[in-house]
C-alpha positions as CSV (number, residue, x, y, z in Angstrom):
1,X,33.6,-15.1,-14.6
2,X,31.9,-17.7,-12.3
3,X,33.6,-16.4,-9.3
4,X,32.4,-12.8,-9.9
5,X,28.8,-14.1,-10.3
6,X,29.0,-16.0,-7.1
7,X,30.4,-12.9,-5.2
8,X,27.6,-10.8,-6.7
9,X,25.0,-13.4,-5.6
10,X,26.5,-13.5,-2.1
11,X,26.5,-9.7,-1.8
12,X,22.9,-9.5,-3.0
13,X,21.9,-12.2,-0.5
14,X,23.6,-10.3,2.3
15,X,22.0,-7.1,1.3
16,X,18.5,-8.7,1.2
17,X,19.1,-10.3,4.6
18,X,20.1,-6.9,6.0
19,X,16.9,-5.3,4.6
20,X,14.8,-8.1,6.0
21,X,16.4,-7.7,9.4
22,X,15.6,-4.0,9.2
23,X,12.0,-4.7,8.2
24,X,11.7,-7.2,11.1
25,X,13.1,-4.8,13.6
26,X,11.0,-1.8,12.5
27,X,7.9,-4.1,12.3
28,X,8.4,-5.3,15.9
29,X,8.6,-1.7,17.0
30,X,5.5,-0.8,15.1
31,X,3.6,-3.8,16.4
32,X,4.4,-2.8,20.0
33,X,3.5,0.8,19.2
34,X,0.1,-0.1,17.8
35,X,-0.7,-2.3,20.8
36,X,0.5,0.3,23.3
37,X,-1.4,3.1,21.6
38,X,-4.6,1.0,21.6
39,X,-4.3,0.6,25.4
40,X,-3.3,4.2,26.0
41,X,-6.2,5.6,23.9
42,X,-8.8,3.6,25.8
43,X,-7.3,4.5,29.2
44,X,-7.1,8.2,28.2
45,X,-10.7,8.2,27.1
46,X,-11.8,6.7,30.4
47,X,-9.7,9.2,32.3
48,X,-11.1,12.1,30.3
49,X,-14.7,11.2,31.1
50,X,-14.0,10.5,34.7
51,X,-11.9,13.5,35.7
52,X,-12.5,16.3,33.2
53,X,-14.5,19.3,34.5
54,X,-18.0,19.8,33.3
55,X,-16.9,23.1,31.6
56,X,-14.3,21.2,29.6
57,X,-16.6,18.4,28.6
58,X,-19.3,20.8,27.5
59,X,-16.9,23.0,25.6
60,X,-15.3,20.0,23.7
61,X,-18.8,18.8,22.8
62,X,-19.8,22.1,21.3
63,X,-22.2,23.0,24.1
64,X,-21.6,26.6,25.1
65,X,-23.5,29.5,26.5
66,X,-25.2,27.3,29.1
67,X,-25.1,27.4,32.8
68,X,-22.3,24.9,33.7
69,X,-23.5,22.4,36.2
70,X,-22.0,19.2,37.3
71,X,-22.4,16.2,35.0
72,X,-23.4,13.1,37.0
73,X,-21.8,9.7,36.8
74,X,-24.5,8.1,34.7
75,X,-24.3,10.8,32.0
76,X,-20.5,10.6,32.0
77,X,-20.7,6.7,31.7
78,X,-23.1,7.0,28.8
79,X,-20.9,9.7,27.1
80,X,-17.9,7.5,27.6
81,X,-19.8,4.7,25.8
82,X,-20.7,7.0,22.9
83,X,-17.1,8.2,22.7
84,X,-15.8,4.7,22.6
85,X,-17.8,3.8,19.4
86,X,-15.4,5.7,17.0
87,X,-12.4,5.0,19.2
88,X,-13.3,1.3,19.3
89,X,-13.3,1.3,15.5
90,X,-9.8,2.9,15.6
91,X,-8.6,0.5,18.2
92,X,-9.9,-2.4,16.0
93,X,-7.8,-1.0,13.2
94,X,-4.7,-0.6,15.4
95,X,-5.0,-4.2,16.7
96,X,-5.1,-5.3,13.1
97,X,-2.1,-3.2,12.3
98,X,-0.4,-4.8,15.3
99,X,-1.0,-8.2,13.7
100,X,0.1,-7.0,10.3
101,X,3.4,-5.8,11.7
102,X,3.7,-9.0,13.7
103,X,3.4,-11.0,10.4
104,X,6.1,-8.7,8.8
105,X,8.3,-9.3,11.8
106,X,7.9,-13.0,11.3
107,X,9.0,-12.7,7.7
108,X,5.6,-12.9,6.1
109,X,5.9,-10.1,3.6
110,X,3.9,-11.3,0.6
111,X,1.2,-13.4,2.1
112,X,-2.5,-13.1,2.6
113,X,-2.4,-12.6,6.4
114,X,-0.6,-9.2,6.6
115,X,-2.6,-8.0,3.5
116,X,-5.9,-9.0,5.2
117,X,-4.8,-7.2,8.4
118,X,-3.8,-4.1,6.4
119,X,-7.3,-4.0,4.8
120,X,-8.9,-4.3,8.3
121,X,-6.6,-1.5,9.6
122,X,-7.8,0.8,6.8
123,X,-11.5,-0.2,7.5
124,X,-11.0,0.6,11.2
125,X,-9.5,4.0,10.5
126,X,-12.2,4.9,7.9
127,X,-15.0,3.7,10.2
128,X,-13.6,5.8,13.1
129,X,-13.4,8.9,10.9
130,X,-16.9,8.4,9.7
131,X,-18.4,7.7,13.1
132,X,-16.6,10.5,14.9
133,X,-18.8,13.4,13.8
134,X,-22.0,11.4,14.6
135,X,-20.6,10.5,18.0
136,X,-19.8,14.2,18.6
137,X,-23.4,15.1,17.6
138,X,-24.8,12.5,20.0
139,X,-22.5,13.8,22.8
140,X,-23.8,17.4,22.3
141,X,-27.4,16.2,22.5
142,X,-26.6,14.0,25.5
143,X,-24.7,16.7,27.4
144,X,-27.3,19.4,26.8
145,X,-30.4,17.2,27.2
146,X,-31.3,18.4,30.7
147,X,-30.9,22.1,29.7
148,X,-34.0,24.3,29.7
149,X,-35.7,25.1,26.4
150,X,-33.4,27.0,24.1
151,X,-30.3,25.4,25.7
152,X,-30.4,22.1,24.0
153,X,-27.7,21.6,21.4
154,X,-27.0,19.5,18.3
155,X,-23.4,20.1,17.1
156,X,-22.2,18.3,14.1
157,X,-18.5,18.9,13.4
158,X,-16.6,17.6,10.3
159,X,-13.1,18.9,10.2
160,X,-10.0,18.4,8.2
161,X,-8.9,15.6,10.5
162,X,-11.9,13.6,9.3
163,X,-11.0,14.1,5.7
164,X,-7.3,13.4,6.3
165,X,-8.2,10.2,8.1
166,X,-10.4,9.1,5.2
167,X,-7.7,9.8,2.7
168,X,-5.2,7.9,4.8
169,X,-7.6,5.0,5.1
170,X,-8.2,5.0,1.3
171,X,-4.4,5.1,0.7
172,X,-3.8,2.1,2.9
173,X,-6.8,0.2,1.4
174,X,-5.4,0.9,-2.1
175,X,-1.9,-0.3,-1.1
176,X,-3.5,-3.5,0.3
177,X,-5.4,-3.9,-2.9
178,X,-2.3,-3.5,-5.0
179,X,-0.4,-6.0,-2.8
180,X,-3.3,-8.5,-3.3
181,X,-3.0,-8.1,-7.1
182,X,0.8,-8.5,-6.8
183,X,0.4,-11.7,-4.8
184,X,-2.1,-13.1,-7.4
185,X,0.4,-12.4,-10.2
186,X,3.2,-14.1,-8.2
187,X,0.9,-17.2,-7.7
188,X,0.0,-17.2,-11.4
189,X,3.7,-17.1,-12.4
190,X,4.4,-20.0,-10.2
191,X,2.0,-22.1,-12.2
192,X,4.0,-21.4,-15.4
193,X,7.4,-22.4,-14.0
């Protein structure tokens, strides 16, 4: 009877270790992916505002039916800055996700650090989703500012991607909240043992 229990314990320990190794491996991959995505997003935004044609920029900003002229460097730089506000919030979230996955890879599963980073990730995604329509509206005004009367545009777009991002951020925030409660319960149970 004792030997069977010992074998079961050994099998359970090996299974747990295999699961932890999988979590560490996937977490390292996710941490790298979050970091790489952050850099690529910033570089892509810079590239977009430096090389995209005026027609493309105006079309994406919701400014149509205007005579397409060249957009000078100062307007492009300002538009890049406006575009980086929601993207900066998303990058903030991704960098916190990077740190969260780094903690998971280090074996910190139920600790305050990854939970805190998970909450910051959800806040970054939510902030980005909320800021994106306002940044788009600011871009439409900025890019049509020099147009003659009747050609100025204020375009406010709220799409399903904004709503999905908010639901996603809310889901992650709720999971982080539940993990915080679970950690508190574990800490309380340690006091009774």
